C-alpha positions in Angstrom: -19.2 69.5 36.9 -21.5 72.6 36.8 -21.8 74.3 33.5 -21.5 77.9 33.0 -24.9 77.8 31.7 -26.2 76.2 34.8 -24.6 78.6 37.1 -26.1 81.3 35.1 -29.8 79.7 36.0 -29.2 80.5 39.9 -31.7 82.9 40.7 -29.9 85.9 42.1 -33.4 87.2 43.2 -33.5 84.2 45.6 -30.0 83.4 46.4 -26.9 85.7 47.3 -24.1 83.8 45.5 -21.2 83.6 47.8 -18.9 81.9 45.4 -19.4 79.3 42.2 -17.3 77.5 39.9 -17.4 74.0 38.2 -17.2 72.1 41.3 -18.6 74.0 44.1 -21.2 76.5 44.8 -21.9 78.4 48.1 -25.3 80.2 48.2 -27.2 82.1 50.9 -31.0 82.2 50.8 -32.0 85.8 51.3 -35.0 85.4 53.4 -33.6 82.8 55.8 -29.9 83.6 55.9 -29.4 79.9 55.5 -26.0 79.0 53.9 -26.1 76.1 51.3 -22.7 74.4 49.7 -23.2 72.3 46.7 -20.6 70.0 45.4 -20.6 68.4 42.2 -18.7 64.8 42.1 -17.9 62.9 38.7 -18.8 59.0 39.4 -17.9 56.7 36.6 -21.8 56.3 35.7 -23.1 59.8 36.4 -22.8 62.8 37.9 -24.1 63.8 41.5 -24.6 67.1 43.5 -24.0 66.7 47.0 -26.1 69.4 49.4 -25.0 70.6 52.7 -26.7 73.2 54.8 -26.2 75.6 57.7 -28.5 77.9 59.5 -25.6 80.3 60.6 -22.1 81.3 59.3 -20.8 80.1 62.4 -22.4 76.5 62.6 -20.9 73.7 61.0 -22.2 72.1 57.9 -24.8 69.3 57.9 -25.5 66.8 54.9 -29.0 67.8 53.6 -29.4 65.7 50.4 -27.9 64.4 47.3 -29.2 65.1 43.8 -28.4 64.3 40.2 -28.5 68.1 38.8 -27.7 71.4 40.0 -31.5 72.4 38.8 -32.7 69.6 41.2 -30.7 70.7 44.2 -32.0 74.2 43.8 -35.5 73.0 43.9 -34.8 71.0 47.1 -33.1 74.0 48.7 -36.2 76.1 47.8 -38.6 73.5 49.1 -36.8 73.4 52.4 -36.7 77.3 52.6 -40.4 77.7 52.0 -41.1 74.9 55.0 -38.9 77.3 57.1 -40.9 80.4 56.0 -44.1 78.7 56.7 -43.8 78.2 60.2 -41.2 75.5 61.0 -40.9 75.3 64.7 -37.3 76.2 65.9 -35.2 73.4 67.1 -33.9 74.1 70.7 -30.1 72.5 71.1 -29.9 71.3 74.7 
């Protein structure tokens, strides 16, 4: 479950927040326009954030990672987007 305090730490210069509540956050990275969906689940022994990603609004989401916290999920997203901005070769669909 995402706390209000955690949600307030999302960098609005970096992301456009499409929606955010205690269980779900949808973000768009302003530079690549990639869309990220983060879902918080409560397990018996811990919480987990499942991160989904898509390159275009019309694409289906694909699973990207699982993290323990919203902060870690955001760091993973920033690392992915930095990789994209630093010259990742486009993947062509056949």
